[in-house]
C-alpha positions as CSV (number, residue, x, y, z in Angstrom):
1,M,318.8,-70.6,-116.7
2,Y,322.4,-71.7,-116.0
3,D,321.6,-75.2,-117.1
4,T,320.0,-74.0,-120.3
5,L,323.0,-71.7,-121.2
6,F,325.6,-74.3,-120.3
7,V,323.9,-77.0,-122.4
8,L,323.5,-74.6,-125.3
9,S,327.3,-73.9,-125.1
10,Q,327.9,-77.6,-125.5
11,Y,326.3,-77.6,-128.9
12,L,328.0,-74.4,-130.0
13,L,331.6,-74.7,-128.8
14,P,334.3,-76.2,-131.1
15,K,334.8,-79.0,-128.6
16,K,337.3,-81.1,-130.6
17,A,339.5,-78.1,-131.3
18,L,339.3,-77.0,-127.7
19,T,340.2,-80.5,-126.6
20,R,343.2,-80.7,-128.9
21,L,344.5,-77.3,-127.7
22,T,344.0,-78.2,-124.0
23,G,345.7,-81.6,-124.5
24,W,348.7,-79.9,-126.1
25,L,349.0,-77.3,-123.4
26,A,348.7,-80.0,-120.6
27,G,351.5,-81.9,-122.2
28,R,353.9,-78.9,-122.3
29,R,356.9,-78.8,-120.0
30,A,357.1,-75.2,-119.2
31,G,359.1,-75.2,-115.9
32,Q,358.0,-72.5,-113.4
33,A,354.9,-71.8,-115.5
34,T,353.8,-75.4,-115.2
35,T,354.4,-75.4,-111.5
36,W,352.5,-72.2,-111.1
37,T,349.5,-73.7,-113.0
38,I,349.6,-76.9,-110.9
39,R,349.6,-74.9,-107.7
40,R,346.7,-72.8,-108.9
41,F,344.8,-75.9,-109.8
42,I,345.5,-77.5,-106.4
43,G,344.2,-74.4,-104.6
44,R,341.2,-74.0,-106.9
45,Y,339.9,-77.5,-106.6
46,G,341.2,-78.5,-103.2
47,V,343.4,-81.4,-104.3
48,D,344.8,-83.4,-101.4
49,M,348.4,-83.8,-102.3
50,S,349.2,-85.5,-99.0
51,E,348.0,-88.7,-100.7
52,A,350.3,-88.4,-103.7
53,A,353.4,-90.6,-104.0
54,N,355.2,-87.3,-104.6
55,P,353.4,-84.4,-102.9
56,D,355.6,-81.6,-104.4
57,P,353.9,-79.7,-107.2
58,A,357.3,-78.8,-108.6
59,A,358.1,-82.4,-109.2
60,Y,355.7,-82.8,-112.1
61,P,357.3,-81.8,-115.5
62,S,353.9,-81.3,-117.1
63,F,350.3,-80.7,-116.1
64,N,349.4,-84.2,-117.4
65,D,352.1,-85.7,-115.2
66,F,350.4,-84.0,-112.2
67,F,346.9,-84.9,-113.3
68,T,347.8,-88.6,-113.7
69,R,349.9,-88.7,-110.5
70,A,350.3,-91.9,-108.5
71,L,349.2,-92.2,-104.9
72,R,351.1,-93.6,-102.0
73,D,350.9,-97.4,-101.7
74,D,348.9,-97.1,-98.5
75,A,346.5,-94.4,-99.7
76,R,343.8,-96.7,-101.0
77,P,343.5,-100.0,-99.0
78,L,341.4,-102.6,-100.7
79,A,338.1,-103.7,-99.1
80,D,337.2,-107.3,-98.4
81,A,334.6,-107.4,-101.2
82,E,334.1,-109.2,-104.5
83,L,333.8,-105.9,-106.4
84,L,335.9,-102.9,-105.6
85,C,335.1,-99.3,-106.6
86,P,337.6,-98.7,-109.5
87,V,338.0,-94.9,-109.1
88,D,337.8,-91.9,-106.9
89,G,334.8,-89.8,-107.8
90,A,331.0,-89.6,-107.3
91,I,328.2,-92.0,-108.1
92,S,326.2,-90.7,-111.1
93,Q,323.8,-93.6,-111.3
94,F,323.8,-97.4,-110.7
95,G,321.3,-100.2,-110.7
96,P,319.7,-102.8,-113.0
97,I,319.9,-102.8,-116.8
98,K,316.3,-102.9,-117.8
99,R,315.3,-104.1,-121.3
100,G,318.8,-103.5,-122.4
101,H,318.8,-99.9,-121.3
102,L,320.8,-97.9,-118.6
103,F,319.4,-95.1,-116.6
104,Q,321.2,-91.8,-117.1
105,A,319.0,-89.2,-115.4
106,K,315.3,-88.5,-114.9
107,G,313.7,-88.7,-118.4
108,H,316.9,-90.1,-120.0
109,E,318.1,-93.6,-120.7
110,Y,320.4,-95.2,-123.3
111,S,321.0,-98.6,-124.7
112,A,323.8,-100.9,-123.7
113,T,324.2,-101.7,-127.4
114,A,324.9,-98.1,-128.2
115,L,327.3,-97.8,-125.3
116,V,329.5,-100.6,-126.5
117,G,329.6,-99.3,-130.1
118,G,326.7,-101.1,-131.6
119,D,327.7,-104.7,-130.7
120,H,324.4,-106.2,-130.0
121,Q,325.8,-109.7,-129.1
122,L,328.1,-108.1,-126.5
123,A,325.3,-106.0,-125.0
124,E,323.0,-109.1,-124.8
125,R,325.5,-110.7,-122.4
126,F,324.5,-108.0,-119.9
127,A,320.7,-108.1,-120.4
128,D,319.1,-107.7,-117.0
129,G,322.5,-107.2,-115.5
130,L,323.9,-104.3,-113.5
131,F,325.5,-101.1,-114.3
132,A,327.3,-98.3,-112.5
133,T,328.3,-94.8,-113.8
134,L,331.0,-93.1,-111.8
135,Y,332.0,-89.4,-112.4
136,L,335.5,-88.2,-111.9
137,S,335.7,-84.5,-111.0
138,P,338.9,-82.4,-111.6
139,R,340.0,-82.8,-108.1
140,D,339.9,-86.6,-108.1
141,Y,342.7,-89.1,-108.6
142,H,342.4,-90.0,-112.3
143,R,343.8,-93.5,-112.6
144,V,341.3,-96.4,-113.1
145,H,341.7,-99.7,-111.4
146,M,340.2,-103.2,-111.7
147,P,337.0,-103.9,-109.7
148,C,338.0,-107.6,-109.7
149,D,340.4,-110.0,-111.3
150,G,340.0,-110.0,-115.1
151,T,341.4,-111.3,-118.4
152,L,341.1,-108.9,-121.2
153,R,339.3,-110.1,-124.3
154,E,338.7,-107.0,-126.4
155,M,339.2,-103.3,-126.5
156,I,336.9,-101.1,-128.7
157,Y,337.5,-97.5,-129.5
158,V,334.2,-95.7,-130.4
159,P,334.5,-92.2,-131.9
160,G,331.9,-89.7,-130.8
161,E,331.1,-86.3,-129.4
162,L,333.1,-84.6,-126.7
163,F,330.3,-83.1,-124.6
164,S,331.2,-82.2,-121.0
165,V,330.3,-84.9,-118.6
166,N,328.9,-83.6,-115.3
167,P,325.5,-83.7,-113.6
168,V,324.2,-80.8,-115.7
169,T,324.9,-82.5,-119.0
170,A,323.7,-85.9,-117.7
171,R,320.3,-84.3,-116.9
172,N,320.0,-82.5,-120.2
173,I,321.8,-84.3,-123.1
174,P,320.0,-87.5,-124.2
175,G,322.2,-90.6,-124.5
176,L,325.3,-88.6,-123.3
177,F,327.5,-91.6,-122.4
178,A,326.6,-93.4,-125.6
179,R,327.3,-90.3,-127.7
180,N,330.7,-89.3,-126.4
181,E,334.0,-90.8,-127.5
182,R,334.9,-93.8,-125.4
183,V,337.1,-96.8,-125.0
184,V,335.2,-100.1,-124.2
185,C,337.3,-102.8,-122.4
186,V,335.8,-106.3,-122.2
187,F,337.0,-108.7,-119.6
188,D,336.3,-112.2,-118.4
189,G,336.1,-112.6,-114.7
190,A,335.5,-115.4,-112.3
191,E,331.8,-114.8,-112.4
192,G,331.5,-114.1,-116.1
193,P,332.2,-111.2,-118.4
194,F,332.3,-107.5,-117.4
195,V,332.9,-104.3,-119.2
196,M,334.6,-101.1,-118.3
197,V,333.9,-98.1,-120.5
198,L,336.2,-95.0,-120.3
199,V,334.1,-92.1,-121.5
200,G,335.8,-89.0,-123.0
201,A,334.6,-85.4,-122.6
202,T,335.5,-81.8,-123.5
203,I,339.2,-81.1,-122.8
204,V,339.9,-84.8,-122.0
205,G,343.2,-84.9,-123.9
206,S,343.5,-88.6,-124.1
207,M,342.6,-92.0,-122.6
208,A,345.2,-94.7,-122.0
209,T,345.3,-98.3,-120.9
210,V,348.2,-100.1,-119.2
211,W,348.4,-102.8,-122.0
212,H,348.1,-100.4,-125.0
213,G,349.3,-97.0,-123.9
214,V,347.5,-94.0,-125.3
215,V,344.4,-95.0,-127.2
216,N,343.5,-91.5,-128.4
217,P,344.8,-89.3,-129.9
218,P,344.8,-90.0,-132.7
219,R,341.0,-89.7,-132.9
220,R,340.0,-92.4,-135.4
221,P,336.9,-91.7,-137.6
222,E,335.6,-95.3,-137.3
223,I,335.1,-97.9,-134.6
224,T,338.4,-99.8,-134.0
225,K,338.7,-103.1,-132.3
226,W,341.6,-105.0,-130.7
227,R,341.2,-108.6,-129.7
228,Y,343.4,-110.4,-127.1
229,D,344.2,-114.1,-126.7
230,A,343.3,-115.8,-123.5
231,G,345.8,-114.9,-120.8
232,E,347.6,-112.3,-122.9
233,V,346.5,-109.5,-120.5
234,R,345.5,-110.5,-117.0
235,L,344.9,-107.9,-114.3
236,A,344.3,-108.4,-110.6
237,R,341.6,-106.7,-108.5
238,G,342.8,-103.2,-107.5
239,E,345.5,-103.1,-110.2
240,E,345.6,-100.1,-112.5
241,M,344.0,-100.7,-115.9
242,G,343.9,-97.2,-117.4
243,R,343.9,-93.4,-116.8
244,F,342.3,-90.2,-118.1
245,Q,344.2,-87.1,-119.1
246,L,341.9,-84.5,-117.6
247,G,339.3,-87.0,-116.5
248,S,335.7,-87.9,-117.2
249,T,333.4,-90.9,-116.4
250,V,333.6,-94.7,-116.1
251,V,330.6,-96.9,-116.9
252,L,330.7,-100.6,-115.7
253,L,328.5,-103.5,-116.9
254,F,328.1,-106.7,-115.0
255,P,326.0,-109.8,-115.9
256,A,322.8,-110.7,-114.0
257,G,323.0,-113.0,-111.1
258,R,325.7,-113.0,-108.4
259,F,326.4,-109.4,-107.3
260,H,324.4,-106.9,-105.3
261,F,325.5,-103.3,-105.0
262,N,326.8,-102.0,-101.7
263,P,323.6,-100.9,-99.8
264,A,325.4,-97.7,-98.6
265,W,325.6,-96.5,-102.2
266,H,323.3,-93.8,-103.5
267,P,323.5,-91.3,-106.4
268,A,325.8,-88.3,-105.8
269,A,327.7,-90.1,-103.0
270,A,331.4,-89.7,-103.0
271,V,333.4,-92.9,-103.5
272,R,337.1,-93.9,-103.4
273,M,339.0,-96.4,-105.3
274,G,339.3,-99.7,-103.3
275,E,336.0,-99.3,-101.4
276,A,333.4,-102.1,-101.5
277,M,331.2,-101.7,-104.6
278,S,329.3,-105.0,-104.0
279,A,327.5,-106.3,-101.0
280,A,328.0,-109.9,-99.9
281,P,327.6,-112.5,-102.6
282,V,324.0,-113.8,-103.0
283,E,325.0,-117.2,-101.5
284,A,326.5,-115.5,-98.4
285,Q,323.4,-113.4,-97.9
286,D,321.2,-116.4,-98.2
287,S,323.2,-118.5,-95.7
288,G,323.1,-115.7,-93.2
289,R,319.3,-115.7,-93.0
């Protein structure tokens, strides 16, 4: 019953108006009222402030400043792996891209073409490749980092819905991640192209990248693309590439071939930025037999 009522509310609520209001409130600098709100949030969600670069809730002028807080330099050591987990959160789903489609939840899948804003040629580069969908809860660290070295080629803003993104909506709203507002970032890596998709949701005030700044708002009515010359934006593995204001989900696409996912991964498992996302390269696995 709860799932049914919650999903129904997703279709009835004025999600964009609610998101604009929440974004405005989160950006307000209200002194003691802001600090009180931050302390309440920390207590409600069990946020571990000992990992923060500044653990004092009163040090954050706005709720957004708190929500996008930096961590201590030693808080997330980088694993010795070719692919790193880019976020703190939980694994929603991961696995092979089959016939150009990604698995969302039992009974639901969606196309890679729809996810990247209808660019069939881009989606074809990941036919039979791999995907991972990672969910960031309110308590998590909300900066997004690079899974490997990458050179930015294109950024695509795709307008869309603002459904909540959580296990309930993933189970019940068809094509959720390809329907919500999102920012698609296309990189070239040492082993070929890869894509990082920042998916918006209800009350996600904005999404930002380190090279562009805030991408939304404004919320554009049409798909918007930015292209980058080779070498214009290069980011190293583990380096920050973007952040959520009030968090959501990241979807990653990798081409077929070299990588295998970490065998310890499974849906709903908690993950941390900097952990190994990949197993040993295929060649290393073969040579060890």
